[in-house]
C-alpha positions in Angstrom: 1.8 -19.7 -0.7 3.9 -16.7 -1.7 5.9 -14.8 0.8 4.5 -11.5 1.9 6.9 -8.6 1.3 6.8 -5.4 3.4 5.9 -2.6 1.1 7.6 0.0 3.3 11.1 -1.1 2.1 10.2 0.7 -1.2 10.1 4.2 0.3 12.5 6.5 -1.6 13.1 4.0 -4.4 12.2 4.7 -8.0 8.6 3.6 -8.7 7.9 0.5 -10.7 4.6 -1.1 -11.4 3.5 -3.4 -8.6 5.5 -1.7 -5.8 2.5 -0.5 -4.0 0.1 -3.5 -3.7 -2.2 -1.8 -1.1 -1.8 1.7 -2.3 0.4 4.7 -1.7 1.8 7.8 -3.4 4.7 8.8 -5.6 6.5 12.1 -5.9 8.9 12.9 -8.7 9.0 9.2 -9.7 9.9 7.9 -6.3 7.8 6.1 -3.7 6.8 8.7 -1.0 4.1 6.9 0.9 2.9 3.3 1.2 -0.1 1.7 2.7 0.6 -1.5 4.7 -1.5 -4.6 4.5 -2.9 -3.9 8.1 -3.9 -0.3 7.2 -5.6 -1.6 4.0 -7.5 -4.4 5.9 -8.5 -2.0 8.6 -9.9 0.5 6.1 -11.7 -2.1 4.1 -13.3 -3.5 7.2 -14.6 -0.1 8.2 -16.0 0.6 4.8 -17.8 -2.7 4.6 -19.4 -1.9 7.9 -21.2 1.1 6.5 -24.8 0.6 6.0 -26.1 2.2 2.6 
């Protein structure tokens, strides 16, 4: 199994494709905000619980 890399280490670095696996934001070509796996999983769990 592949090793899980913490996406928060990319904050402030120039953006390259694949640096934000769970989402985030860039500003002026640099990573400004990242979504961690825990935040992503929590949000997906809440969204899946919504009854349409």
